[in-house]
VEXNU-571429 format. One record per atom (N, C-alpha, C, CB): atom name; x, y, z; residue in three letters; residue number from 0. Coordinates in Angstrom, 3 decimals, always signed. Glycine has a CB too. Layout:
atom,X,Y,Z,rest,nr
CA,X,Y,Z,Ala,NUM
...
// end
This chain:
atom,X,Y,Z,rest,nr
N,+4.128,+26.124,+55.490,Met,0
CA,+3.575,+27.420,+55.141,Met,0
C,+2.177,+27.197,+54.559,Met,0
CB,+4.501,+28.180,+54.131,Met,0
N,+1.263,+28.052,+54.940,Lys,1
CA,-0.109,+27.926,+54.479,Lys,1
C,-0.207,+28.240,+52.988,Lys,1
CB,-1.030,+28.850,+55.283,Lys,1
N,-1.186,+27.617,+52.347,Asp,2
CA,-1.344,+27.769,+50.901,Asp,2
C,-1.549,+29.213,+50.464,Asp,2
CB,-2.500,+26.942,+50.430,Asp,2
N,-2.367,+29.971,+51.203,His,3
CA,-2.627,+31.347,+50.779,His,3
C,-1.381,+32.225,+50.895,His,3
CB,-3.759,+31.944,+51.607,His,3
N,-0.534,+31.947,+51.866,Ile,4
CA,+0.717,+32.706,+52.005,Ile,4
C,+1.668,+32.331,+50.872,Ile,4
CB,+1.384,+32.436,+53.391,Ile,4
N,+1.764,+31.044,+50.604,Trp,5
CA,+2.633,+30.538,+49.538,Trp,5
C,+2.235,+31.167,+48.200,Trp,5
CB,+2.555,+28.985,+49.455,Trp,5
N,+0.930,+31.208,+47.940,Lys,6
CA,+0.421,+31.784,+46.698,Lys,6
C,+0.729,+33.282,+46.635,Lys,6
CB,-1.098,+31.543,+46.573,Lys,6
N,+0.514,+34.010,+47.745,Arg,7
CA,+0.780,+35.449,+47.786,Arg,7
C,+2.256,+35.740,+47.529,Arg,7
CB,+0.356,+36.034,+49.142,Arg,7
N,+3.126,+34.946,+48.129,Val,8
CA,+4.569,+35.154,+47.958,Val,8
C,+4.947,+35.056,+46.481,Val,8
CB,+5.372,+34.120,+48.787,Val,8
N,+4.436,+34.042,+45.799,Leu,9
CA,+4.735,+33.881,+44.372,Leu,9
C,+4.123,+35.008,+43.545,Leu,9
CB,+4.221,+32.527,+43.868,Leu,9
N,+2.900,+35.413,+43.887,Glu,10
CA,+2.261,+36.513,+43.156,Glu,10
C,+3.040,+37.815,+43.331,Glu,10
CB,+0.810,+36.701,+43.631,Glu,10
N,+3.480,+38.075,+44.548,Ile,11
CA,+4.253,+39.292,+44.813,Ile,11
C,+5.577,+39.253,+44.043,Ile,11
CB,+4.516,+39.454,+46.336,Ile,11
N,+6.256,+38.122,+44.083,Gly,12
CA,+7.520,+37.988,+43.360,Gly,12
C,+7.354,+38.203,+41.865,Gly,12
CB,+8.119,+36.626,+43.612,Gly,12
N,+6.334,+37.588,+41.290,Asn,13
CA,+6.084,+37.757,+39.854,Asn,13
C,+5.686,+39.195,+39.526,Asn,13
CB,+4.987,+36.791,+39.385,Asn,13
N,+4.910,+39.811,+40.397,His,14
CA,+4.485,+41.197,+40.189,His,14
C,+5.694,+42.136,+40.169,His,14
CB,+3.491,+41.628,+41.289,His,14
N,+6.580,+41.979,+41.120,Ile,15
CA,+7.761,+42.844,+41.191,Ile,15
C,+8.632,+42.663,+39.950,Ile,15
CB,+8.577,+42.543,+42.465,Ile,15
N,+8.822,+41.429,+39.516,Cys,16
CA,+9.636,+41.176,+38.315,Cys,16
C,+8.992,+41.784,+37.075,Cys,16
CB,+9.840,+39.665,+38.109,Cys,16
N,+7.676,+41.648,+36.973,Arg,17
CA,+6.955,+42.111,+35.788,Arg,17
C,+6.868,+43.637,+35.718,Arg,17
CB,+5.559,+41.519,+35.770,Arg,17
N,+6.577,+44.287,+36.856,Thr,18
CA,+6.294,+45.723,+36.848,Thr,18
C,+7.459,+46.583,+37.324,Thr,18
CB,+5.100,+46.001,+37.704,Thr,18
N,+8.447,+45.983,+37.973,Lys,19
CA,+9.587,+46.714,+38.555,Lys,19
C,+9.134,+47.665,+39.662,Lys,19
CB,+10.331,+47.505,+37.461,Lys,19
N,+7.994,+47.349,+40.297,Asp,20
CA,+7.466,+48.177,+41.386,Asp,20
C,+8.367,+48.129,+42.612,Asp,20
CB,+6.057,+47.725,+41.762,Asp,20
N,+8.258,+49.168,+43.425,Thr,21
CA,+8.958,+49.203,+44.701,Thr,21
C,+8.180,+48.378,+45.722,Thr,21
CB,+9.142,+50.664,+45.195,Thr,21
N,+8.773,+48.172,+46.889,Val,22
CA,+8.099,+47.451,+47.966,Val,22
C,+6.831,+48.202,+48.370,Val,22
CB,+9.043,+47.273,+49.187,Val,22
N,+6.927,+49.512,+48.455,Arg,23
CA,+5.779,+50.334,+48.854,Arg,23
C,+4.640,+50.224,+47.837,Arg,23
CB,+6.204,+51.806,+49.011,Arg,23
N,+4.960,+50.321,+46.550,Glu,24
CA,+3.939,+50.203,+45.506,Glu,24
C,+3.306,+48.809,+45.507,Glu,24
CB,+4.548,+50.503,+44.128,Glu,24
N,+4.129,+47.796,+45.685,Thr,25
CA,+3.633,+46.424,+45.709,Thr,25
C,+2.719,+46.199,+46.901,Thr,25
CB,+4.795,+45.434,+45.745,Thr,25
N,+3.100,+46.724,+48.055,Ala,26
CA,+2.267,+46.591,+49.254,Ala,26
C,+0.899,+47.209,+49.012,Ala,26
CB,+2.947,+47.255,+50.473,Ala,26
N,+0.861,+48.336,+48.348,Ser,27
CA,-0.395,+49.013,+48.052,Ser,27
C,-1.270,+48.170,+47.118,Ser,27
CB,-0.123,+50.386,+47.428,Ser,27
N,-0.657,+47.586,+46.100,Val,28
CA,-1.394,+46.763,+45.137,Val,28
C,-2.011,+45.543,+45.816,Val,28
CB,-0.468,+46.318,+43.994,Val,28
N,-1.254,+44.898,+46.715,Phe,29
CA,-1.713,+43.665,+47.339,Phe,29
C,-2.456,+43.887,+48.654,Phe,29
CB,-0.548,+42.763,+47.576,Phe,29
N,-2.499,+45.120,+49.114,Gly,30
CA,-3.231,+45.415,+50.338,Gly,30
C,-2.604,+44.835,+51.591,Gly,30
CB,-4.615,+44.916,+50.216,Gly,30
N,-1.276,+44.775,+51.600,Val,31
CA,-0.540,+44.292,+52.775,Val,31
C,+0.485,+45.364,+53.159,Val,31
CB,+0.166,+42.901,+52.488,Val,31
N,+1.145,+45.171,+54.279,Ser,32
CA,+2.130,+46.152,+54.721,Ser,32
C,+3.459,+45.991,+53.974,Ser,32
CB,+2.357,+46.026,+56.229,Ser,32
N,+4.260,+47.052,+54.031,Lys,33
CA,+5.592,+46.987,+53.426,Lys,33
C,+6.426,+45.893,+54.096,Lys,33
CB,+6.309,+48.356,+53.537,Lys,33
N,+6.232,+45.738,+55.406,Ser,34
CA,+6.969,+44.709,+56.150,Ser,34
C,+6.634,+43.315,+55.640,Ser,34
CB,+6.659,+44.803,+57.647,Ser,34
N,+5.368,+43.099,+55.334,Thr,35
CA,+4.942,+41.800,+54.827,Thr,35
C,+5.566,+41.524,+53.467,Thr,35
CB,+3.414,+41.732,+54.734,Thr,35
N,+5.544,+42.511,+52.588,Val,36
CA,+6.149,+42.342,+51.264,Val,36
C,+7.631,+42.050,+51.415,Val,36
CB,+5.931,+43.602,+50.387,Val,36
N,+8.296,+42.812,+52.269,His,37
CA,+9.736,+42.622,+52.463,His,37
C,+10.031,+41.226,+53.001,His,37
CB,+10.297,+43.686,+53.420,His,37
N,+9.276,+40.780,+53.993,Lys,38
CA,+9.480,+39.440,+54.561,Lys,38
C,+9.209,+38.366,+53.509,Lys,38
CB,+8.563,+39.225,+55.792,Lys,38
N,+8.158,+38.579,+52.722,Asp,39
CA,+7.826,+37.609,+51.679,Asp,39
C,+8.962,+37.445,+50.681,Asp,39
CB,+6.558,+38.030,+50.951,Asp,39
N,+9.540,+38.549,+50.219,Val,40
CA,+10.552,+38.445,+49.163,Val,40
C,+11.953,+38.147,+49.679,Val,40
CB,+10.583,+39.714,+48.374,Val,40
N,+12.236,+38.457,+50.954,Thr,41
CA,+13.589,+38.194,+51.453,Thr,41
C,+13.712,+36.882,+52.219,Thr,41
CB,+14.025,+39.323,+52.339,Thr,41
N,+12.640,+36.429,+52.852,Glu,42
CA,+12.715,+35.209,+53.652,Glu,42
C,+11.949,+34.041,+53.035,Glu,42
CB,+12.188,+35.477,+55.035,Glu,42
N,+10.728,+34.289,+52.627,Arg,43
CA,+9.873,+33.188,+52.164,Arg,43
C,+10.156,+32.789,+50.722,Arg,43
CB,+8.415,+33.573,+52.301,Arg,43
N,+10.288,+33.777,+49.834,Leu,44
CA,+10.480,+33.486,+48.416,Leu,44
C,+11.737,+32.667,+48.131,Leu,44
CB,+10.538,+34.770,+47.642,Leu,44
N,+12.873,+32.940,+48.766,Pro,45
CA,+14.053,+32.112,+48.489,Pro,45
C,+13.858,+30.625,+48.826,Pro,45
CB,+15.232,+32.646,+49.266,Pro,45
N,+13.012,+30.333,+49.802,Arg,46
CA,+12.739,+28.928,+50.141,Arg,46
C,+11.807,+28.278,+49.127,Arg,46
CB,+12.131,+28.826,+51.542,Arg,46
N,+10.919,+29.075,+48.532,Ile,47
CA,+9.938,+28.543,+47.589,Ile,47
C,+10.509,+28.479,+46.176,Ile,47
CB,+8.668,+29.397,+47.605,Ile,47
N,+11.119,+29.580,+45.738,Asn,48
CA,+11.607,+29.669,+44.365,Asn,48
C,+12.871,+30.535,+44.334,Asn,48
CB,+10.509,+30.255,+43.421,Asn,48
N,+14.035,+29.936,+44.550,Pro,49
CA,+15.284,+30.704,+44.612,Pro,49
C,+15.589,+31.495,+43.335,Pro,49
CB,+16.428,+29.772,+44.899,Pro,49
N,+15.209,+30.955,+42.193,Glu,50
CA,+15.471,+31.640,+40.928,Glu,50
C,+14.669,+32.945,+40.839,Glu,50
CB,+15.127,+30.720,+39.738,Glu,50
N,+13.394,+32.887,+41.177,Leu,51
CA,+12.550,+34.083,+41.182,Leu,51
C,+13.043,+35.073,+42.244,Leu,51
CB,+11.066,+33.703,+41.442,Leu,51
N,+13.463,+34.558,+43.381,Ala,52
CA,+13.968,+35.414,+44.456,Ala,52
C,+15.184,+36.214,+43.995,Ala,52
CB,+14.328,+34.570,+45.688,Ala,52
N,+16.050,+35.595,+43.203,Ala,53
CA,+17.228,+36.293,+42.692,Ala,53
C,+16.823,+37.421,+41.745,Ala,53
CB,+18.166,+35.309,+41.974,Ala,53
N,+15.809,+37.175,+40.908,Lys,54
CA,+15.329,+38.213,+39.987,Lys,54
C,+14.719,+39.377,+40.766,Lys,54
CB,+14.290,+37.627,+38.997,Lys,54
N,+13.925,+39.056,+41.785,Val,55
CA,+13.301,+40.092,+42.609,Val,55
C,+14.375,+40.907,+43.315,Val,55
CB,+12.331,+39.469,+43.639,Val,55
N,+15.397,+40.246,+43.814,Lys,56
CA,+16.477,+40.945,+44.511,Lys,56
C,+17.155,+41.946,+43.585,Lys,56
CB,+17.509,+39.942,+45.053,Lys,56
N,+17.372,+41.565,+42.334,Arg,57
CA,+17.988,+42.492,+41.374,Arg,57
C,+17.106,+43.736,+41.164,Arg,57
CB,+18.233,+41.778,+40.019,Arg,57
N,+15.787,+43.521,+41.046,Val,58
CA,+14.862,+44.651,+40.864,Val,58
C,+14.896,+45.557,+42.090,Val,58
CB,+13.415,+44.145,+40.608,Val,58
N,+14.826,+44.956,+43.284,Leu,59
CA,+14.804,+45.762,+44.508,Leu,59
C,+16.126,+46.488,+44.727,Leu,59
CB,+14.493,+44.881,+45.714,Leu,59
N,+17.237,+45.854,+44.357,Asp,60
CA,+18.535,+46.535,+44.452,Asp,60
C,+18.581,+47.736,+43.508,Asp,60
CB,+19.688,+45.557,+44.126,Asp,60
N,+18.024,+47.582,+42.309,Gln,61
CA,+17.958,+48.693,+41.355,Gln,61
C,+17.090,+49.822,+41.911,Gln,61
CB,+17.402,+48.208,+39.994,Gln,61
N,+15.930,+49.459,+42.485,Asn,62
CA,+15.051,+50.462,+43.081,Asn,62
C,+15.759,+51.206,+44.206,Asn,62
CB,+13.770,+49.808,+43.604,Asn,62
N,+16.524,+50.472,+44.992,Lys,63
CA,+17.241,+51.096,+46.102,Lys,63
C,+18.298,+52.074,+45.579,Lys,63
CB,+17.900,+50.019,+46.990,Lys,63
N,+18.959,+51.688,+44.491,Ala,64
CA,+19.971,+52.561,+43.906,Ala,64
C,+19.358,+53.836,+43.342,Ala,64
CB,+20.728,+51.825,+42.816,Ala,64
N,+18.104,+53.770,+42.892,Glu,65
CA,+17.439,+54.924,+42.300,Glu,65
C,+16.615,+55.719,+43.314,Glu,65
CB,+16.552,+54.473,+41.170,Glu,65
N,+16.602,+55.291,+44.551,Arg,66
CA,+15.744,+55.890,+45.564,Arg,66
C,+15.962,+57.403,+45.711,Arg,66
CB,+15.980,+55.211,+46.891,Arg,66
N,+17.208,+57.828,+45.711,His,67
CA,+17.483,+59.255,+45.892,His,67
C,+16.951,+60.087,+44.723,His,67
CB,+18.987,+59.485,+46.052,His,67
N,+16.905,+59.515,+43.536,Ile,68
CA,+16.373,+60.219,+42.364,Ile,68
C,+14.863,+60.372,+42.489,Ile,68
CB,+16.732,+59.465,+41.059,Ile,68
N,+14.189,+59.288,+42.887,Arg,69
CA,+12.731,+59.328,+43.046,Arg,69
C,+12.329,+60.361,+44.103,Arg,69
CB,+12.192,+57.933,+43.433,Arg,69
N,+13.060,+60.404,+45.192,Gly,70
CA,+12.752,+61.359,+46.253,Gly,70
C,+12.900,+62.790,+45.766,Gly,70
CB,+13.653,+61.124,+47.458,Gly,70
N,+13.937,+63.064,+45.009,Gly,71
CA,+14.146,+64.403,+44.468,Gly,71
C,+13.060,+64.789,+43.480,Gly,71
CB,+15.502,+64.491,+43.800,Gly,71
N,+12.642,+63.844,+42.660,Ala,72
CA,+11.588,+64.114,+41.678,Ala,72
C,+10.271,+64.403,+42.384,Ala,72
CB,+11.424,+62.925,+40.708,Ala,72
N,+9.968,+63.675,+43.444,Ala,73
CA,+8.726,+63.886,+44.191,Ala,73
C,+8.732,+65.255,+44.859,Ala,73
CB,+8.532,+62.781,+45.246,Ala,73
N,+9.860,+65.649,+45.410,Thr,74
CA,+9.967,+66.953,+46.062,Thr,74
C,+9.818,+68.072,+45.029,Thr,74
CB,+11.317,+67.081,+46.807,Thr,74
N,+10.471,+67.924,+43.893,Arg,75
CA,+10.375,+68.923,+42.832,Arg,75
C,+8.921,+69.073,+42.372,Arg,75
CB,+11.281,+68.538,+41.640,Arg,75
N,+8.235,+67.967,+42.175,Gln,76
CA,+6.837,+67.987,+41.756,Gln,76
C,+5.963,+68.668,+42.803,Gln,76
CB,+6.336,+66.565,+41.495,Gln,76
N,+6.234,+68.392,+44.059,Lys,77
CA,+5.468,+68.989,+45.154,Lys,77
C,+5.523,+70.513,+45.091,Lys,77
CB,+5.996,+68.498,+46.508,Lys,77
N,+6.701,+71.063,+44.863,Tyr,78
CA,+6.858,+72.505,+44.852,Tyr,78
C,+6.420,+73.137,+43.547,Tyr,78
CB,+8.276,+72.860,+45.125,Tyr,78
N,+6.400,+72.374,+42.456,Leu,79
CA,+5.899,+72.895,+41.187,Leu,79
C,+4.390,+73.059,+41.211,Leu,79
CB,+6.303,+71.980,+40.041,Leu,79
N,+3.719,+72.243,+42.016,Glu,80
CA,+2.267,+72.282,+42.091,Glu,80
C,+1.749,+73.432,+42.941,Glu,80
CB,+1.755,+70.986,+42.635,Glu,80
N,+2.602,+74.096,+43.649,Arg,81
CA,+2.178,+75.196,+44.539,Arg,81
C,+1.927,+76.466,+43.797,Arg,81
CB,+3.207,+75.448,+45.598,Arg,81
// end
């Protein structure tokens, strides 16, 4: 794996653990696609740092569990602004 990819994978993993951001938010911060972030944390990170990968997985699982709440809040906000 190339050095810049290896470095990005670790930065993304640490960012997600630190901020509890979603894949979409993280992709925006790093200027890459959601697919790239997902591939980095599900395929590449476990090979580089399994311990960090486990922490990231817990955060992403939590985000997934809360997804329906976030969607409802966004919709409510959309209609309140009208």
